[in-house]
C-alpha positions as CSV (number, residue, x, y, z in Angstrom):
1,M,75.3,15.4,-190.6
2,A,75.5,15.8,-194.3
3,C,71.4,15.9,-194.4
4,E,71.3,18.5,-191.5
5,S,73.8,20.7,-193.3
6,G,72.4,20.2,-196.6
7,S,75.7,19.0,-198.2
8,I,75.2,17.5,-201.5
9,D,78.9,16.8,-202.0
10,I,79.1,14.8,-198.6
11,A,75.9,13.0,-199.2
12,R,77.1,11.9,-202.6
13,F,80.5,10.7,-201.2
14,L,78.7,8.8,-198.3
15,I,76.3,7.3,-200.9
16,T,79.4,6.0,-203.1
17,K,80.8,4.4,-199.9
18,N,77.4,2.5,-199.5
19,A,76.2,4.4,-196.6
20,N,72.8,3.3,-195.3
21,K,70.3,5.7,-196.8
22,D,67.6,4.5,-194.3
23,G,69.5,4.2,-191.2
24,A,67.2,5.4,-188.6
25,S,67.8,7.3,-185.4
26,N,66.3,6.1,-182.1
27,H,63.2,8.2,-183.1
28,G,62.9,6.5,-186.4
29,W,64.1,9.6,-188.3
30,T,66.2,8.5,-191.4
31,P,68.5,10.9,-193.6
32,L,65.4,11.7,-195.8
33,F,63.3,12.9,-192.6
34,V,66.3,15.3,-191.7
35,A,66.5,16.6,-195.2
36,C,62.7,17.1,-195.2
37,F,62.8,18.8,-191.9
38,C,65.8,21.0,-192.8
39,R,64.2,21.7,-196.1
40,H,67.1,20.5,-198.2
41,I,65.1,19.8,-201.4
42,E,67.9,18.9,-203.6
43,L,69.3,16.4,-201.0
44,A,66.0,14.9,-200.3
45,C,65.5,14.2,-204.2
46,L,69.2,12.9,-204.3
47,L,68.4,10.4,-201.6
48,I,65.1,9.3,-203.2
49,S,66.8,8.8,-206.7
50,E,69.6,6.8,-204.8
51,G,66.9,4.5,-203.2
52,A,66.0,5.9,-200.0
53,D,62.6,4.6,-199.1
54,H,60.0,7.7,-198.8
55,E,57.4,5.4,-197.4
56,L,59.2,4.7,-194.2
57,L,57.4,5.8,-191.0
58,N,59.0,7.5,-188.0
59,N,58.3,6.5,-184.3
60,E,55.4,8.9,-184.6
61,G,53.8,7.0,-187.7
62,R,54.7,9.7,-190.1
63,T,56.5,9.8,-193.2
64,A,59.2,12.5,-194.2
65,F,57.2,14.6,-196.5
66,P,54.8,16.5,-193.8
67,Y,57.9,17.8,-192.3
68,L,58.6,19.9,-195.1
69,Q,55.2,21.9,-194.4
70,Q,55.7,21.6,-190.7
71,N,58.9,23.5,-190.5
72,S,57.7,26.5,-192.4
73,L,58.1,30.1,-191.2
74,V,54.6,30.1,-190.1
75,D,55.2,27.2,-187.4
76,R,58.5,29.1,-186.3
77,I,57.3,32.4,-185.9
78,Q,53.6,32.1,-185.1
79,D,54.3,32.9,-181.2
80,R,56.0,36.3,-182.1
81,V,54.2,39.5,-181.6
82,D,55.4,41.2,-184.7
83,F,53.9,38.5,-187.0
84,D,54.6,39.2,-190.6
85,V,51.5,37.9,-192.4
86,P,53.0,38.5,-196.2
87,A,56.4,37.0,-195.2
88,A,54.6,33.9,-193.6
89,K,52.3,33.7,-196.5
90,A,55.5,33.7,-198.9
91,E,57.2,31.1,-196.8
92,L,54.1,28.8,-196.7
93,E,53.6,29.2,-200.5
94,K,57.4,28.3,-200.8
95,A,57.0,25.3,-198.4
96,V,54.0,24.0,-200.7
97,R,56.3,24.3,-203.9
98,D,59.2,22.5,-202.1
99,Y,56.7,19.7,-201.3
100,E,55.6,19.5,-205.0
101,T,59.1,19.3,-206.0
102,L,59.9,16.4,-203.7
103,R,56.9,14.6,-204.6
104,A,58.0,14.9,-208.3
105,C,61.0,13.1,-207.4
106,V,59.3,10.1,-206.0
107,P,58.5,7.3,-208.8
108,I,54.8,6.6,-209.4
109,L,53.5,4.1,-206.8
110,K,51.9,0.9,-208.3
């Protein structure tokens, strides 16, 4: 719930209570997946900094990071007749910046 709503305060509280940061749903979604899908970048960085495994795969064999780009405005409105190209482009550019911000939170892999 904290990851879906983007509540940093609730997430921090749960972390202090030793909540399982990598606890997965039946579909293999961890809190990090939910934070990325909902585009809560600060929350995703918090989870990673507190030890959430950013390399875990869900049942589809994907990590959490691609969901940042998948959940862009382009994907949400591409079927609409009144497709706003400038707005979609701006939202996609924001998704790329969010992705880069999140990647910066990840420690360099050996």
